[in-house]
N, C-alpha and C positions, 0 to 999 in steps of 0.2 A: 504493500500500500504506500510506503514511504517513497519508493521508486516511482510509482504512478504519479504521486503528488509532484515529485521533482520534474517529471516529464511535462506535467500540466502547467508548471510555473516557469521553468528556466527558459525554454525556447520562446514562449510568448513575450517574456521580458526582453529577450534579445531582439525580437522583432520590434518591440516598442522602442528600444534604443535606436534601431535602424531608421524607423519612421521619424522619430524626433530629430535625428541627424539630417535626414533629407529636408525637413522643414527649416532647420536652423542654418545648415551650410550648403544646401543645394543638392540637386539630383546626382551629380557626378560623384561627390564625396559620399553621399548615401549609397550609391552603387558600389563604391569601393568597399564600404563596410559590409554590404550584402555579399560581396565576393568572399568574405570570410566564411569558414564552415560553421555558420551560426545554427543551422539545422542539422547538417550531417555530422558535425562534431559531437554534439550531445547524443545523437543517435548511435554514433560509434562507441561512446562510453557505455550506453545502455546495452549494446550488443555484447561488449566485452564482459560486463557484469552479469548479464543474463544467460549468455550462450558460450562464454569462454573466450580467451585471448586468440586462440587459433581461428575461431569463427570471425572475430573482428579483423584479424590480419587478412584473411581471405576477402573480407568485405572491402578492404582498401583498394583491391584491384578494381572493383566496381566503381569506387569513388574516383579513381584515376581515369577510368573510361568515361565517367560522367563529366570530368573536368573538360575534356576535349569537346564533349557533346554540349556542355553549357556554353562554350565559346561559340559553337555553331548556332546554338539557340539565340544568343545575343545578336549575332550578325543577321539572322533571318528576321528577328523582331524589328531590328532597325530598318532593314530594307523594306519591310511591309508596313511600317508604322503609319505611313501617310494614308493608307486605305482603311484605317480603323483598327481598334484593338482586337476585335474578335478574329479577324483574318490574320493579323500579325501574331496573335497568340497561337492560333491553330497551325500556322506555318512554322513558327518557332518550335512548337512541341513536336511536329512531324520531323523537323530537322534533327532535334535532339534524339528522337527514337532511331532515326536512320543511322546517325553517327555512332550512337551507343551500340546498336545491333551489329554494325560492321566490326567495331573494335572488340566486342565480346567474342565474336566468331574468330577473330584473329588470334586469340589465345596468347597475347604477348605477355612477357614477364613484367613485374612492376617497374623495372628500370625502363623498359621499352615504352610502357604506357606513360611514364613520366615525361619521356622525351617527346612523345607524340602530343601530350598535353601542352608542353611549352611551345612547340611549333604551332599548334592550333591557336593558342593565345596570341602569339606574335602575328599570325595571319589575320586574326580577328581585329587586332588593334590597327592594322593597316586598312582593313575593309570598312571599319566604322569611322565616320568622319570625326576629326579631332575637335573642330570648332563648330558648334551648333548654336544657332541663334538663341539669345536669352529668352526665357519664358516668364510668364506671369505667375502669381500665386493666388490660390483660392482658399477660403476658409472651409475646412472639411466639416461634415455634419458630426453630431455628437456620437453617433454609432460607429464612426469610422475605425477608431482604434480598438474598441471591444470586438468588433467583427473580425478584424485582422488577427487579433490574438487568439480568438476562438478557432479560426480556420487553421492556423499553424499548429495549435495544440492538438486538434483532431488528426492532422496529418502525421505528426510525430508519433502519436500513440498507435495510429493505424500501421505505419511502417514497421515499428518494433513488434507489433502483434503478428504480422504476417511473415516476419523474417524466417522463422523455422520452416515454413512451408515453401518458400521460394529459393532458399539457399543463400549463402553468404555473398556471392558476387552480385546476384540480382538485388539483394538487400542493400549493398553498397551503391548500386546505381539508383535505386529508389530513394535512398537516404540523401543522395546528392542531386536528385531532381530539383530544379530551381523553384521550389515551392514559394520560398520567401520572396524571391525576385519577381515571380509572377504576381503575387499579391500586391507588392509595391508598384510594379509596372502598370498593372491594370488600373489601380486606384489613381496613380499619377497621370496615366493617359486620359482617363475619364475626367478627372477633376481639373487638370491643367492643360496639357496639350501633348501631341505626339512627339514634339521636340524634347519635352521634359523627360518622356519615357526613353528617348534615344540617349540622352545624357546619362540616365540611370544605367542603361545597358553598357555604355562605354566604361563607366566607372566600375561596373561589375566585372568586365573583362580584365581590367587592370588588377582587380582584387583576386582573380583566379590564380595568379602566380603564387600567392601565399597559400591558397587552397590546395594546389597541387603539391607544394612542398610539405604541407601538413600531413597529407595522407601518405606521401612517399616516405617520410620519416617514420610514421607509424608502422609502415610495412617492414621497416628495418629494425625497429626497437621494441615493438609490443611484446614479443616473446623473449626478449633479452633483458629488459629492464622492468622495474615495477610500473604499475599503471600510472602512478603519480609522475614518475620520471619520464615515461614515454610521452604521455599527453602534455606534461609540463614543458618538455623540450620542444615538442611540435608546436605548442602555442607560442613559445618565445621566438622560435624561428619564423613563424608566420607573422607575428606582430612586427618583427624587424623588417621583413620584406614589405609589409603593408606601409610601414613608415617611410621606406624609400619610395614606394609607389606614390604615396601621398605627397611627398616632397616634389617628385617629378611632375605630378599632376598640377600642383599649385605654382610651379616655377615660372611658367609663362606669364602668370598674373602678376608676379613680383618684379618682372623685368621692366626697366624704365622705358617709357615711350618717347619717341623723338618728335 
């Protein structure tokens, strides 16, 4: 019961933090935060606690597969954003499924999947425009945050419940499906504009560098170190990468203009 309560509290609070970040510092910075393993990270911990470290290690392969698929998801959403969020979301989810399916059938080791993920992220950053027109802000309704938090809590519980039936690799892919990004993108797209959603997606792609490093390090350390050391080391590495990404993202803004 304590673990269930933890599931129902931690990830919704992380989504709350991401939402408030978007509202305070903009969609690009919020997307960078969403690129962190805010959903899949806690799910990985739950898998390790409930099904063992070996299960969680195998699930990291699925998460690395999903990293490249998330990059493809972001590119597809950005390309289709102008025609409306339903088509953009459908196209992005289809692209995620295609890329994830191809990589799963490829049966690459974790190192190979990590390299593929880095290449996919680099390509996505090239394909998604760097400078997108500024967008306006709207006041969200009162039910906005509670609905987002309820949705993400249900998704986390659902993934951990079906994990024993679909296997570790499929669990890793499901855990890394961009649930939180979808919630933020659709709300942002509907309430502000398609360009705001595009900014969110570009920020998310930049954040996927830390995401990939997180799960690659877990694949190497989960069975060799304590859970605290393995997850702690992965978190520290991810935050360091995100700090560099944040600096590079904000650098053009700080350059003097002529």
